[in-house]
VOBA-1610 file (N, C-alpha, C; in pm, whole numbers, padded with zeros to 5 digits, always signed):
BEGIN
Met+00731-00863+00930Met+00716-00902+00789Met+00814-01014+00755Leu+00939-00994+00792Leu+01041-01092+00759Leu+01021-01221+00837Ala+00975-01209+00962Ala+00949-01328+01043Ala+00843-01415+00977Asn+00739-01353+00923Asn+00634-01429+00856Asn+00685-01495+00729Leu+00767-01423+00652Leu+00820-01480+00528Leu+00916-01595+00557Leu+00999-01580+00660Leu+01092-01687+00696Leu+01017-01808+00750Asn+00914-01783+00830Asn+00833-01893+00882Asn+00764-01967+00768Asn+00715-01892+00671Asn+00650-01952+00555Asn+00748-02038+00476Ala+00870-01987+00458Ala+00972-02062+00385Ala+01007-02191+00458Ala+01021-02182+00591Ala+01055-02301+00670Ala+00944-02405+00665Lys+00820-02358+00661Lys+00705-02448+00662Lys+00701-02534+00537Tyr+00745-02479+00424Tyr+00732-02549+00297Tyr+00866-02592+00238Thr+00968-02600+00322Thr+01100-02645+00276Thr+01144-02763+00362Asp+01194-02870+00297Asp+01240-02987+00371Asp+01357-02952+00462Arg+01381-03038+00560Arg+01485-03012+00661Arg+01624-02993+00598Lys+01648-03057+00486Lys+01779-03046+00421Lys+01781-02936+00314Gly+01673-02861+00305Gly+01667-02755+00205Gly+01743-02631+00248Arg+01737-02527+00165Arg+01810-02404+00191Arg+01713-02286+00194Ile+01738-02195+00288Ile+01661-02071+00298Ile+01761-01957+00314Ser+01741-01851+00239Ser+01833-01737+00250Ser+01755-01607+00264Leu+01816-01514+00333Leu+01760-01379+00349Leu+01868-01279+00312Thr+01838-01191+00217Thr+01934-01087+00179Thr+01867-00951+00190Ala+01947-00850+00212Ala+01897-00712+00218Ala+02000-00621+00153Glu+01953-00531+00067Glu+02042-00436+00003Glu+01964-00313-00040Gln+02034-00204-00059Gln+01969-00082-00104Gln+01983-00073-00256Glu+01869-00050-00321Glu+01866-00031-00466Glu+01803+00104-00493Gly+01885+00202-00522Gly+01833+00337-00544Gly+01766+00392-00420Ala+01640+00428-00432Ala+01567+00486-00320Ala+01492+00381-00239Glu+01523+00252-00261Glu+01453+00145-00191Glu+01549+00053-00118Val+01501-00004-00009Val+01568-00115+00056Val+01494-00241+00014Val+01568-00341-00036Val+01505-00460-00092Val+01546-00583-00011Phe+01445-00653+00041Phe+01468-00778+00113Phe+01421-00893+00024Arg+01501-00999+00020Arg+01461-01118-00057Arg+01473-01242+00031Val+01365-01317+00038Val+01364-01445+00110Val+01348-01554+00007Arg+01452-01637-00007Arg+01451-01745-00106Arg+01453-01879-00034Asp+01387-01979-00094Asp+01393-02114-00038Asp+01398-02216-00151Ser+01438-02338-00117Ser+01446-02446-00215Ser+01330-02543-00196Gly+01219-02494-00147Gly+01105-02577-00111Gly+01017-02619-00226Ile+00888-02641-00195Ile+00796-02703-00290Ile+00752-02610-00402Gly+00781-02480-00389Gly+00748-02388-00496Gly+00600-02351-00501Ile+00567-02266-00597Ile+00430-02218-00613Ile+00389-02237-00759Pro+00277-02303-00785Pro+00229-02317-00924Pro+00203-02178-00984Ala+00225-02165-01111Ala+00206-02037-01179Ala+00064-01983-01158Ser-00035-02072-01151Ser-00174-02029-01135Ser-00203-01970-00998Ala-00113-01994-00901Ala-00138-01949-00764Ala-00058-01825-00727Val+00042-01789-00806Val+00129-01677-00770Val+00051-01547-00753Ser-00047-01524-00839Ser-00120-01396-00835Ser-00214-01386-00716Thr-00248-01499-00653Thr-00343-01496-00541Thr-00279-01536-00408Ile-00149-01556-00406Ile-00083-01611-00288Ile-00095-01519-00166Phe-00117-01388-00187Phe-00128-01295-00076Phe-00272-01272-00031Asp-00368-01338-00097Asp-00508-01321-00059Asp-00536-01393+00072Leu-00629-01339+00151Leu-00663-01398+00280Leu-00713-01540+00263Phe-00661-01631+00346Phe-00699-01773+00351Phe-00657-01852+00229Thr-00571-01796+00144Thr-00528-01869+00026Thr-00414-01964+00060Gln-00426-02088+00017Gln-00318-02185+00026Gln-00313-02263-00104Val-00194-02307-00139Val-00180-02389-00258Val-00233-02528-00226Ala-00325-02577-00308Ala-00399-02699-00276Ala-00309-02817-00242His-00202-02838-00319His-00123-02958-00298His-00031-02948-00177Thr-00036-02838-00103Thr+00050-02823+00014Thr-00028-02833+00144Leu-00157-02862+00137Leu-00238-02860+00258Leu-00189-02958+00363Asp-00135-03073+00320Asp-00089-03171+00417Asp+00036-03126+00490Arg+00100-03017+00442Arg+00223-02969+00504Arg+00203-02831+00564Ser+00078-02789+00576Ser+00053-02651+00619Ser+00054-02633+00769Gln+00062-02744+00846Gln+00065-02736+00992Gln-00055-02658+01045Gly-00168-02671+00977Gly-00288-02605+01025Gly-00301-02460+00987Gly-00207-02406+00911Gly-00211-02265+00875Gly-00326-02232+00783Leu-00373-02108+00791Leu-00485-02065+00707Leu-00442-01962+00604Gly-00313-01945+00581Gly-00268-01851+00480Gly-00279-01706+00523Ile-00288-01681+00654Ile-00303-01544+00702Ile-00169-01470+00700Gly-00060-01544+00721Gly+00071-01481+00732Gly+00109-01394+00614Leu+00088-01444+00492Leu+00126-01368+00373Leu+00036-01246+00353Thr-00091-01259+00390Thr-00180-01143+00383Thr-00134-01035+00480Leu-00092-01078+00597Leu-00040-00984+00697Leu+00084-00913+00645Val+00174-00989+00583Val+00295-00930+00526Val+00259-00821+00426Lys+00168-00853+00335Lys+00128-00757+00231Lys+00072-00629+00293Arg-00013-00644+00394Arg-00073-00526+00456Arg+00031-00442+00529Leu+00122-00508+00599Leu+00226-00435+00671Leu+00317-00359+00575Val+00355-00427+00466Val+00442-00364+00366Val+00374-00241+00306Glu+00249-00257+00266Glu+00178-00146+00202Glu+00152-00032+00299Met+00135-00063+00428Met+00118+00043+00528Met+00242+00132+00536Gln+00358+00075+00501Gln+00483+00150+00505Gln+00521+00206+00369Gly+00429+00200+00273Gly+00457+00255+00141Gly+00541+00166+00054Gly+00547+00037+00085Gly+00629-00055+00007Gly+00545-00150-00076Ser+00611-00253-00130Ser+00542-00354-00210Ser+00606-00489-00185Val+00531-00596-00210Val+00585-00731-00195Val+00538-00814-00314Ser+00625-00901-00361Ser+00592-00986-00475Ser+00646-01126-00452Ala+00589-01222-00524Ala+00631-01362-00513Ala+00670-01414-00650Phe+00768-01506-00651Phe+00811-01568-00777Phe+00846-01714-00748Ser+00812-01800-00842Ser+00853-01940-00835Ser+00864-01994-00977Ala+00967-02074-01000Ala+00983-02136-01131Ala+00891-02257-01149Gly+00823-02296-01041Gly+00729-02408-01051Gly+00740-02504-00936Lys+00666-02612-00943Lys+00661-02712-00837Lys+00799-02769-00806Asp+00831-02773-00677Asp+00957-02827-00626Asp+01080-02748-00670Leu+01058-02625-00717Leu+01171-02543-00762Leu+01190-02421-00672Gly+01132-02425-00554Gly+01153-02318-00458Gly+01071-02194-00489Ser+01086-02094-00404Ser+01015-01969-00423Ser+01099-01853-00373Glu+01061-01733-00415Glu+01132-01612-00373Glu+01030-01502-00347Phe+01039-01442-00230Phe+00953-01330-00195Phe+01039-01206-00182Thr+00998-01100-00249Thr+01075-00976-00252Thr+00994-00863-00191Val+01051-00800-00091Val+00989-00686-00024Val+01068-00561-00058Arg+01001-00460-00109Arg+01064-00333-00142Arg+01007-00224-00052Met+01096-00156+00020Met+01055-00050+00112Met+01128+00079+00078Pro+01059+00193+00088Pro+01129+00321+00064Pro+01236+00344+00169Ala+01353+00385+00124Ala+01464+00412+00215Ala+01464+00559+00255Leu+01475+00582+00385Leu+01479+00720+00434Leu+01617+00780+00418Pro+01626+00909+00382Pro+01755+00978+00388Pro+01805+00979+00533Val+01935+00997+00551Val+01995+00989+00684Val+01930+01084+00783Asp+01905+01210+00744Asp+01847+01306+00838Asp+01708+01264+00882Gln+01631+01201+00792Gln+01498+01155+00829Gln+01505+01034+00920Arg+01611+00951+00905Arg+01625+00837+00993Arg+01646+00883+01137Val+01722+00988+01155Val+01745+01042+01289Val+01613+01090+01349Ser+01534+01163+01268Ser+01405+01212+01316Ser+01312+01097+01349Ala+01314+00993+01266Ala+01228+00877+01291Ala+01267+00810+01422Gly+01397+00802+01448Gly+01444+00742+01572Gly+01396+00820+01693Arg+01397+00953+01682Arg+01349+01035+01793Arg+01201+01015+01816Arg+01125+01007+01705Arg+00980+00987+01718Arg+00951+00851+01782Ala+01028+00749+01746Ala+01008+00617+01805Ala+01036+00620+01955Ala+01142+00693+01993Ala+01175+00704+02136Ala+01062+00772+02213Glu+01004+00875+02150Glu+00893+00945+02215Glu+00770+00854+02225Arg+00747+00775+02120Arg+00630+00688+02118Arg+00635+00587+02232Phe+00754+00533+02258Phe+00765+00432+02361Phe+00810+00491+02494Gly+00768+00616+02518Gly+00794+00681+02646Gly+00690+00642+02749Pro+00679+00717+02861Pro+00589+00681+02970Pro+00442+00671+02930Ser+00399+00746+02829Ser+00257+00744+02792Ser+00228+00651+02676Asn+00320+00559+02644Asn+00303+00475+02527Asn+00200+00365+02553Pro+00148+00302+02445Pro+00047+00199+02460Pro+00091+00077+02537Gly+00223+00061+02561Gly+00272-00053+02637Gly+00211-00063+02775Glu+00160+00049+02825Glu+00091+00047+02953Glu-00048-00013+02941Phe-00094-00035+02818Phe-00229-00083+02790Phe-00219-00232+02757Ala-00276-00317+02841Ala-00263-00462+02825Ala-00380-00519+02746Ile-00348-00599+02645Ile-00448-00659+02557Ile-00440-00811+02570Leu-00554-00877+02584Leu-00561-01023+02581Leu-00641-01064+02459Ile-00581-01142+02370Ile-00649-01192+02250Ile-00686-01338+02274Val-00815-01369+02261Val-00864-01505+02286Val-00927-01559+02158Asp-00864-01660+02100Asp-00915-01717+01974Asp-00848-01852+01956Asp-00924-01953+01912Asp-00866-02086+01890Asp-00794-02095+01756Asn-00811-01995+01670Asn-00738-01990+01543Asn-00600-01932+01571Arg-00501-02019+01584Arg-00369-01975+01628Arg-00303-01880+01528Asp-00322-01906+01399Asp-00263-01817+01299Asp-00316-01675+01314Ala-00448-01663+01322Ala-00510-01532+01333Ala-00470-01464+01463Thr-00468-01541+01572Thr-00433-01486+01703Thr-00290-01436+01707Asp-00197-01520+01661Asp-00056-01483+01665Asp-00026-01366+01573Ser-00092-01362+01458Ser-00071-01251+01365Ser-00120-01120+01423Met-00240-01122+01482Met-00294-01001+01544Met-00207-00958+01662Ala-00160-01056+01740Ala-00074-01023+01854Ala+00055-00956+01806Met+00111-01004+01696Met+00233-00944+01644Met+00208-00802+01598Leu+00096-00780+01528Leu+00062-00646+01482Leu+00048-00549+01598Leu-00028-00588+01699Leu-00051-00499+01813Leu+00076-00481+01895Gly+00158-00585+01901Gly+00285-00572+01970Gly+00376-00471+01901Met+00371-00468+01767Met+00450-00371+01692Met+00401-00229+01716Glu+00273-00216+01752Glu+00220-00083+01783Glu+00250-00041+01926Gly+00313-00129+02002Gly+00356-00094+02137Gly+00271-00146+02249Tyr+00164-00221+02217Tyr+00077-00272+02322Tyr+00139-00392+02392Asn+00099-00411+02516Asn+00139-00528+02594Asn+00038-00638+02566Val+00075-00738+02489Val-00022-00834+02436Val+00004-00975+02491Arg-00105-01040+02531Arg-00103-01182+02567Arg-00207-01254+02481Val-00191-01386+02467Val-00286-01464+02389Val-00333-01584+02469Ala-00453-01631+02438Ala-00507-01755+02492Ala-00588-01821+02382Tyr-00577-01954+02371Tyr-00640-02024+02260Tyr-00769-02097+02299Asp-00811-02085+02424Asp-00939-02142+02465Asp-00992-02068+02587Gly-01117-02100+02626Gly-01182-02029+02735Gly-01113-02043+02869Pro-01083-02167+02916Pro-01018-02181+03047Pro-00885-02107+03056Arg-00804-02113+02951Arg-00676-02041+02953Arg-00700-01890+02954Ala-00806-01847+02889Ala-00839-01705+02888Ala-00871-01657+03029Leu-00949-01735+03102Leu-00984-01696+03239Leu-00860-01693+03328Asp-00770-01789+03308Asp-00645-01788+03384Asp-00564-01663+03352Ala-00558-01626+03223Ala-00482-01509+03182Ala-00541-01381+03240Val-00673-01375+03249Val-00739-01257+03307Val-00699-01241+03453Arg-00697-01352+03526Arg-00660-01346+03667Arg-00516-01303+03687Val-00428-01348+03598Val-00285-01319+03613Val-00249-01181+03558Ala-00299-01148+03438Ala-00254-01028+03367Ala-00340-00905+03390Arg-00466-00923+03430Arg-00559-00810+03447Arg-00555-00718+03324Pro-00595-00769+03207Pro-00587-00687+03085Pro-00684-00569+03088Asp-00651-00466+03012Asp-00743-00353+02996Asp-00851-00387+02894Val-00813-00466+02791Val-00906-00501+02683Val-00891-00649+02651Ile-01005-00715+02627Ile-01004-00854+02580Ile-01066-00858+02441Leu-00989-00905+02342Leu-01043-00931+02208Leu-01087-01077+02209Leu-01215-01101+02213Leu-01270-01233+02245Leu-01347-01295+02129Asp-01297-01407+02079Asp-01368-01482+01975Asp-01489-01551+02038Ile-01605-01533+01978Ile-01727-01593+02031Ile-01732-01743+02002Gly-01680-01784+01886Gly-01691-01923+01844Gly-01585-02015+01900Leu-01551-02002+02026Leu-01452-02090+02086Leu-01512-02229+02109Pro-01433-02336+02092Pro-01485-02470+02120Pro-01497-02491+02271Gly-01591-02574+02312Gly-01607-02600+02454Gly-01673-02481+02523Met-01596-02407+02599Met-01645-02285+02663Met-01642-02173+02561Asp-01759-02131+02510Asp-01760-02030+02405Asp-01736-01890+02461Gly-01728-01793+02370Gly-01695-01656+02410Gly-01799-01594+02503Phe-01926-01629+02482Phe-02030-01575+02570Phe-02008-01622+02714Gln-01974-01749+02730Gln-01949-01802+02864Gln-01827-01737+02928Val-01724-01715+02847Val-01604-01649+02898Val-01637-01508+02945Ala-01712-01434+02863Ala-01748-01297+02898Ala-01829-01293+03027Leu-01924-01385+03042Leu-02006-01388+03163Leu-01921-01416+03286Arg-01825-01508+03273Arg-01737-01541+03386Arg-01648-01422+03422Val-01598-01353+03320Val-01512-01237+03345Val-01592-01128+03415Cys-01711-01100+03365Cys-01792-00991+03421Cys-01846-01022+03559Ala-01848-01151+03595Ala-01899-01190+03727Ala-01804-01151+03840Glu-01679-01125+03807Glu-01580-01087+03908Glu-01575-00935+03922Pro-01602-00882+04041Pro-01601-00737+04062Pro-01469-00670+04020Asp-01357-00740+04036Asp-01227-00681+04002Asp-01210-00660+03852Asn-01299-00719+03772Asn-01284-00711+03626Asn-01374-00606+03563Arg-01440-00525+03644Arg-01539-00433+03589Arg-01480-00329+03494Ala-01353-00299+03508Ala-01292-00199+03421Ala-01246-00256+03288Ile-01248-00390+03274Ile-01202-00453+03151Ile-01303-00430+03038Val-01255-00386+02923Val-01339-00370+02805Val-01332-00500+02724Ile-01448-00558+02694Ile-01452-00684+02619Ile-01504-00655+02478Val-01423-00692+02380Val-01459-00674+02239Val-01488-00811+02179Ala-01614-00837+02147Ala-01651-00965+02089Ala-01614-00968+01941Ala-01566-01083+01895Ala-01536-01104+01753Ala-01615-01224+01706Ser-01701-01204+01608Ser-01792-01311+01564Ser-01809-01308+01413Gly-01842-01423+01359Gly-01872-01430+01216Gly-02013-01383+01185Tyr-02089-01351+01288Tyr-02228-01308+01271Tyr-02245-01166+01323Gly-02316-01085+01246Gly-02333-00945+01284Gly-02477-00899+01292Gln-02572-00995+01288Gln-02711-00957+01297Gln-02742-00900+01435Glu-02851-00828+01444Glu-02889-00760+01567Glu-02900-00857+01684Glu-02952-00975+01658Glu-02968-01072+01767Glu-02834-01116+01824His-02732-01127+01737His-02600-01167+01784His-02532-01054+01861Arg-02552-00932+01814Arg-02498-00817+01886Arg-02565-00803+02023Ala-02696-00829+02027Ala-02769-00819+02153Ala-02720-00925+02250Arg-02693-01045+02200Arg-02645-01151+02288Arg-02506-01118+02343Ser-02423-01057+02260Ser-02291-01015+02307Ser-02305-00914+02420Ala-02395-00818+02402Ala-02417-00716+02504Ala-02469-00779+02633Gln-02560-00876+02621Gln-02614-00943+02738Gln-02507-01020+02815Ala-02407-01071+02740Ala-02298-01145+02805Ala-02197-01052+02871Gly-02208-00921+02844Gly-02117-00826+02905Gly-02014-00766+02813Cys-02026-00795+02681Cys-01930-00740+02585Cys-01963-00593+02557Asp-01860-00512+02544Asp-01877-00368+02520Asp-01885-00336+02372His-01826-00420+02288His-01824-00398+02143His-01844-00532+02075His-01892-00528+01952His-01913-00649+01873His-01860-00623+01733Leu-01751-00689+01695Leu-01692-00675+01563Leu-01718-00801+01482Val-01742-00784+01353Val-01775-00896+01266Val-01653-00940+01186Lys-01625-01069+01189Lys-01514-01125+01113Lys-01548-01133+00964Pro-01447-01125+00877Pro-01306-01099+00907Pro-01284-00954+00947Ile-01203-00933+01049Ile-01182-00800+01105Ile-01054-00739+01048Glu-01065-00622+00992Glu-00948-00553+00941Glu-00860-00509+01058Pro-00730-00534+01051Pro-00640-00491+01159Pro-00652-00341+01189Ala-00678-00260+01086Ala-00689-00115+01106Ala-00806-00081+01197Val-00916-00160+01188Val-01032-00136+01273Val-00997-00162+01418Val-00926-00272+01443Val-00884-00304+01580Val-00789-00197+01633Ser-00695-00155+01551Ser-00599-00053+01594Ser-00668+00078+01630Glu-00766+00118+01547Glu-00836+00243+01573Glu-00918+00233+01701Leu-00984+00120+01720Leu-01064+00101+01841Leu-00977+00104+01965Leu-00865+00032+01962Leu-00776+00029+02078Leu-00716+00166+02107Ala-00680+00238+02001Ala-00625+00372+02020Ala-00728+00462+02088Ser-00854+00450+02048Ser-00960+00530+02108Ser-00982+00492+02254Leu-00982+00360+02282Leu-00999+00315+02419Leu-00882+00359+02507His-00763+00353+02449His-00644+00397+02523His-00651+00545+02555Ser-00693+00624+02458Ser-00706+00768+02479Ser-00811+00798+02585Thr-00922+00726+02578Thr-01029+00746+02675Thr-00982+00710+02816Arg-00907+00601+02826Arg-00856+00558+02957Arg-00764+00664+03017His-00699+00741+02929His-00608+00846+02976His-00675+00984+02975Gly-00809+00984+02968Gly-00881+01110+02981Gly-00880+01196+02858Ala-00858+01136+02740Ala-00854+01215+02616Ala-00951+01155+02516Ala-01077+01158+02547Ala-01179+01100+02460Ala-01182+01174+02327Ser-01213+01097+02221Ser-01216+01157+02088Ser-01347+01121+02019Asp-01373+01185+01904Asp-01494+01156+01828Asp-01494+01012+01778Asn-01372+00955+01758Asn-01364+00819+01705Asn-01433+00719+01794Ile-01415+00732+01927Ile-01471+00633+02017Ile-01622+00635+02010Val-01681+00753+01994Val-01827+00762+01983Val-01873+00691+01857Arg-01806+00719+01746Arg-01846+00657+01620Arg-01830+00506+01626Leu-01719+00459+01681Leu-01695+00316+01685Leu-01791+00244+01778Arg-01823+00308+01889Arg-01917+00245+01982Arg-02055+00231+01915Arg-02096+00333+01845Arg-02228+00328+01782Arg-02233+00224+01671Ser-02122+00206+01601Ser-02122+00113+01488Ser-02098-00029+01533Ala-02032-00046+01649Ala-01995-00181+01691Ala-02090-00240+01794Asp-02152-00156+01875Asp-02237-00209+01982Asp-02373-00253+01930
//
């Protein structure tokens, strides 16, 4: 969460500007504030700044290709932890401030949480499950990789088809999250190349496409994809699918995998 907010601040603040990060406990909450002296946020945009793909119009030339996914990711992560995030700006060229409020655990609960984390990242943790994310949208790819990495998965990324094939040969992933709309070598071609290698038969390929009609799902299946998800994809859907695949790989199949396969294939 903080990495995304700091990256956002750096993106819209000149090299000689100032960025600060503070953290303090206020009652039952821990409050993080990221302030910058950058270009600021117009009053009309403050209420929508966390919406998916939202960018302030006059900052597009300084967005470095970003699609506004980072702030949406921050909001979702904060809310998943029972917290809240807000934005404030006095106006154009007057900087901005993002405030994250998270519930603070009592000391005894912090100890228990630490033990649970240690158990989670033990021998049976998802880190043994390798994920390859293939998408030319770097913002979306990097954000999803960060989310899955926080869940303990071993994640690699590739931004085009040839690099994806190289990554498959080197990393031997358990699951490939594959964007169909790749430039040049599209996702269907990548899937066909992956499936053509006998050593890759155990790899589960999850197609990600902006189209969800039956014909597109059928084409994904013909290319060798095991699942077909329609964009925009909620991170929770990916997490649930991967958790089910991970459980199945370890011999603990659940009702979720049946439901997801029927809805996605």
